C-alpha positions in Angstrom: 0.0 0.0 0.0 1.5 3.4 -1.0 0.8 6.9 0.3 0.2 10.0 -1.7 3.9 10.5 -2.3 4.3 7.0 -3.7 6.1 5.7 -0.7 5.3 2.3 0.8 3.3 2.6 4.0 4.8 1.0 7.1 3.7 0.3 10.7 0.3 1.8 11.7 -0.1 3.4 8.3 -0.1 0.0 6.6 -2.8 -1.4 8.9 -6.5 -1.4 8.4 -8.4 1.1 10.5 -10.0 -1.8 12.5 -6.5 -3.2 13.3 -5.3 0.3 14.4 -8.3 0.7 16.7 -7.7 -2.8 18.2 -4.1 -2.0 19.0 -4.9 1.5 20.3 -7.6 0.0 22.5 -5.2 -2.5 24.0 -2.8 0.3 24.8 -5.4 2.3 26.5 -6.6 -0.6 28.6 -3.0 -1.4 29.5 -2.3 2.2 30.5 -5.4 2.3 32.7 -4.5 -1.0 34.3 -1.0 0.2 35.0 -2.3 3.5 36.4 -0.4 5.7 33.9 -3.3 6.7 31.7 -4.4 10.3 31.7 -7.7 10.9 33.4 -9.4 14.3 33.2 -9.7 15.9 36.6 -12.7 18.0 35.6 -15.3 18.4 32.9 -13.7 21.8 32.1 -10.4 20.1 31.4 -12.1 17.6 29.1 -14.0 20.3 27.4 -10.9 22.4 26.7 -9.2 19.3 25.3 -12.1 18.5 23.0 -12.4 22.1 21.8 -8.7 22.1 21.0 -9.0 18.9 19.0 -12.1 20.2 17.2 -10.3 23.4 16.3 -7.4 21.4 14.8 -9.7 19.2 12.7 -12.1 22.0 11.6 -9.2 24.0 10.1 -9.1 21.5 7.3 -12.0 22.8 5.2 -11.8 20.0 2.6 -12.1 17.4 5.3 -15.1 19.2 6.9 -16.8 19.5 3.5 -16.4 15.8 3.0 -17.9 15.0 6.4 -20.9 17.3 5.7 -21.4 15.7 2.3 -21.3 12.2 3.7 -23.8 13.1 6.4 -26.1 14.7 3.9 -26.0 11.7 1.6 -26.6 9.3 4.5 -29.6 11.2 5.9 -31.2 11.7 2.5 -31.2 7.9 2.0 -33.8 7.7 4.8 -36.9 8.4 2.7 -39.3 8.3 5.7 -37.2 10.9 7.5 -37.0 13.1 4.5 -40.8 12.9 4.0 -41.3 13.9 7.7 -39.1 16.9 7.1 -41.0 17.9 4.0 -44.4 17.5 5.8 -43.2 19.6 8.7 -42.0 22.3 6.4 -45.3 22.2 4.5 -47.3 22.6 7.6 -45.3 25.6 8.7 -45.5 27.3 5.3 -49.2 26.5 4.9 -50.0 28.0 8.3 -49.0 31.4 6.7 -52.4 32.2 5.1 -51.2 35.3 3.3 -48.3 33.4 1.7 -50.6 30.6 0.6 -53.1 33.1 -0.8 -50.3 34.8 -2.9 -49.2 31.4 -4.2 -52.8 30.5 -5.1 -53.3 33.8 -6.9 -50.1 33.4 -8.9 -51.0 29.8 -9.9 -54.5 30.9 -10.9 -53.2 33.8 -13.0 -50.7 31.4 -14.8 -53.5 28.9 -15.5 -55.8 31.6 -16.9 -52.9 32.9 -19.1 -52.4 29.4 -20.6 -56.1 28.8 -21.3 -56.5 32.2 -23.1 -56.0 31.9 -26.9 
Protein backbone atom coordinates (compact mmCIF):
# COMPACT_ATOMS: atom_id res chain seq x y z
CA UNK A 1 0.00 0.00 0.00
CA UNK A 2 1.46 3.40 -1.02
CA UNK A 3 0.78 6.87 0.33
CA UNK A 4 0.18 10.04 -1.71
CA UNK A 5 3.92 10.52 -2.33
CA UNK A 6 4.25 6.98 -3.73
CA UNK A 7 6.11 5.71 -0.66
CA UNK A 8 5.26 2.33 0.78
CA UNK A 9 3.29 2.62 4.03
CA UNK A 10 4.75 0.95 7.11
CA UNK A 11 3.67 0.35 10.67
CA UNK A 12 0.30 1.79 11.70
CA UNK A 13 -0.13 3.42 8.28
CA UNK A 14 -0.12 0.04 6.56
CA UNK A 15 -2.75 -1.43 8.89
CA UNK A 16 -6.49 -1.39 8.40
CA UNK A 17 -8.43 1.12 10.53
CA UNK A 18 -9.96 -1.79 12.46
CA UNK A 19 -6.51 -3.18 13.33
CA UNK A 20 -5.30 0.29 14.37
CA UNK A 21 -8.31 0.68 16.70
CA UNK A 22 -7.72 -2.76 18.18
CA UNK A 23 -4.08 -1.98 19.00
CA UNK A 24 -4.91 1.50 20.34
CA UNK A 25 -7.65 0.01 22.52
CA UNK A 26 -5.22 -2.52 24.00
CA UNK A 27 -2.75 0.26 24.76
CA UNK A 28 -5.40 2.34 26.48
CA UNK A 29 -6.57 -0.58 28.58
CA UNK A 30 -3.00 -1.44 29.55
CA UNK A 31 -2.28 2.17 30.55
CA UNK A 32 -5.39 2.28 32.74
CA UNK A 33 -4.51 -1.04 34.34
CA UNK A 34 -0.98 0.20 35.01
CA UNK A 35 -2.29 3.50 36.38
CA UNK A 36 -0.40 5.67 33.88
CA UNK A 37 -3.35 6.67 31.68
CA UNK A 38 -4.39 10.31 31.69
CA UNK A 39 -7.67 10.90 33.43
CA UNK A 40 -9.37 14.25 33.22
CA UNK A 41 -9.73 15.90 36.61
CA UNK A 42 -12.73 18.00 35.61
CA UNK A 43 -15.32 18.42 32.93
CA UNK A 44 -13.71 21.76 32.15
CA UNK A 45 -10.36 20.11 31.38
CA UNK A 46 -12.05 17.57 29.11
CA UNK A 47 -14.04 20.33 27.43
CA UNK A 48 -10.89 22.36 26.70
CA UNK A 49 -9.16 19.28 25.27
CA UNK A 50 -12.12 18.49 23.04
CA UNK A 51 -12.35 22.07 21.85
CA UNK A 52 -8.65 22.11 21.01
CA UNK A 53 -8.99 18.90 19.00
CA UNK A 54 -12.09 20.17 17.24
CA UNK A 55 -10.35 23.40 16.25
CA UNK A 56 -7.44 21.43 14.81
CA UNK A 57 -9.71 19.22 12.70
CA UNK A 58 -12.09 21.97 11.58
CA UNK A 59 -9.19 23.97 10.14
CA UNK A 60 -9.14 21.47 7.26
CA UNK A 61 -12.04 22.84 5.18
CA UNK A 62 -11.84 20.05 2.60
CA UNK A 63 -12.12 17.43 5.35
CA UNK A 64 -15.08 19.23 6.93
CA UNK A 65 -16.83 19.49 3.55
CA UNK A 66 -16.38 15.76 2.99
CA UNK A 67 -17.88 15.02 6.42
CA UNK A 68 -20.87 17.27 5.71
CA UNK A 69 -21.43 15.72 2.29
CA UNK A 70 -21.28 12.20 3.71
CA UNK A 71 -23.78 13.09 6.43
CA UNK A 72 -26.14 14.72 3.94
CA UNK A 73 -26.01 11.72 1.64
CA UNK A 74 -26.62 9.32 4.50
CA UNK A 75 -29.62 11.16 5.92
CA UNK A 76 -31.20 11.71 2.50
CA UNK A 77 -31.22 7.91 1.99
CA UNK A 78 -33.80 7.69 4.78
CA UNK A 79 -36.93 8.41 2.71
CA UNK A 80 -39.29 8.33 5.68
CA UNK A 81 -37.18 10.89 7.55
CA UNK A 82 -37.02 13.14 4.49
CA UNK A 83 -40.80 12.86 4.02
CA UNK A 84 -41.32 13.88 7.65
CA UNK A 85 -39.09 16.91 7.15
CA UNK A 86 -41.04 17.88 4.03
CA UNK A 87 -44.38 17.48 5.80
CA UNK A 88 -43.21 19.58 8.73
CA UNK A 89 -42.00 22.32 6.38
CA UNK A 90 -45.26 22.18 4.45
CA UNK A 91 -47.32 22.57 7.64
CA UNK A 92 -45.25 25.55 8.71
CA UNK A 93 -45.52 27.28 5.34
CA UNK A 94 -49.21 26.50 4.89
CA UNK A 95 -49.97 28.05 8.29
CA UNK A 96 -49.04 31.41 6.73
CA UNK A 97 -52.41 32.21 5.11
CA UNK A 98 -51.20 35.34 3.30
CA UNK A 99 -48.32 33.44 1.74
CA UNK A 100 -50.61 30.61 0.62
CA UNK A 101 -53.11 33.08 -0.85
CA UNK A 102 -50.33 34.76 -2.85
CA UNK A 103 -49.22 31.37 -4.20
CA UNK A 104 -52.81 30.51 -5.14
CA UNK A 105 -53.33 33.83 -6.94
CA UNK A 106 -50.09 33.41 -8.86
CA UNK A 107 -51.03 29.85 -9.87
CA UNK A 108 -54.51 30.88 -10.92
CA UNK A 109 -53.17 33.76 -13.04
CA UNK A 110 -50.72 31.41 -14.77
CA UNK A 111 -53.50 28.90 -15.51
CA UNK A 112 -55.76 31.61 -16.93
CA UNK A 113 -52.92 32.86 -19.12
CA UNK A 114 -52.38 29.35 -20.57
CA UNK A 115 -56.07 28.82 -21.33
CA UNK A 116 -56.47 32.18 -23.12
CA UNK A 117 -55.97 31.86 -26.91
